[in-house]
C-alpha positions, 0 to 999 in steps of 0.5 A: 745073275740073270738067266744068260749069266747063270747058263754060261757060268754053268757051262763054263763050270762043266767044261761045255759050250753053249748051243744056241739055235735060232728060229723065226717066230711065227714060221711056218705059222704062229701056233707052232713056235712055242712047241718048237722052242720046247723041242729045241730045249729037249734037243740040247739048246742052252739058249734060244734066239727067237727071230722077230720077222721083219720085211727087210731083213738085211743081214739075213740070207734067203732062207731066213728071209723066206721064213720072215715072209712066211711069218709075216704072211700070218700076221706075226707081230712083235707083241704076238712074239712076246706072248709066245715067250710068255707061253714058253715060260709057263713050262720053262723058267730056266732057258734064256731067250734072246729076241733077234731082229731089227729096230723098226718093230720096236720103234713102232711100239716104243722102246720103253713099252717094249722093254717093260713087256719083254721083262714081264714075259721073261725075255732075257736079252735083245740083239737088234741087228741094225742098231748101231752102237752110236745110236743105242744111247736111247735104248741101252738105259731102257733095256738095262733098267729091266735087266735085259742084256743088249747083245751086239754083233762083231764082224771080221771087219771090226777094227780094234777100236770098235771092238773096245767100244762094243765090249764096253757097252754089251752084256750077256754075250758077244755075237761074232759073225764068222764071215763077210756075208749074210746068214747061211753062207758056207765058207767058214774058216775056223783059223781066221775065226780063232784069230779074231776071237783071240783079239776080241778076248783081249778087250772083253771077258764076256762069252763069245758066240759064233754064228752065220756059218755053222751048218752041220755037226762038223762046223759046230764042232770046229767052232766049239773048240774055239768059241764059248758058244755056237749059233745055228740058224739057217740049217734049222730054218731050212728044215722048217721050210722043208716040212712046213706042209707036215707040221707034225714032223717039225718038233721031232725033226728039230729035236733030232737035229739039235741032238746031233749038234749037241753030241758033236759039240760035246765030243769036240770039246771033250 
């Protein structure tokens, strides 16, 4: 089993749900990213989704778009981010790391070179937002050959036939987008999420993590009751934006926010 499988298996055995924070690598500046990753782990993160900044992040709301702009202004590139993962791995050999981003940066380097370097530094999975399943056949073999999970998105509008195809191709976990919209939106409907997760589980035994609408302890707790994991991104990136001129406060603030979410998630499930 790889790190993602081991982590979800351990969570399942202990009756807990995965807390998966997202931050954009290089935001507010590259020298802080590794320390923020460690702070997230101290706060209770089970997996980390590390965003690869891109100039046209079509699925992301304004908070993460601005984070990408800040990271790119510092010249943060894909190979720099892989170096960050390597630095993180020097002190943390266990927490799974998933790179979340868009296809263009990988295309620039070549999927084979990217997959090999990602394996070397300790990346566990890749979520390429704009890689359609129908266009993934050149990418999946390169990732699978290196033991990298390919994580796909499912949405409220995904029909049953597409759920079946995605479930067959995916590994690691499935990422369910909880609403029709971009990251950071506020209209989360737990009842509709539950109905869709039930439909997805008829086609896959993979864990399902839910994101795009989880903003606070209450929403994390509500989704934690029905999903295998919750993804929190914009709420954390907003804190980074707020404190970008006070970098000494970034790590302790993110750690505290994660601790609050972890406590709510555990209390809700218990």
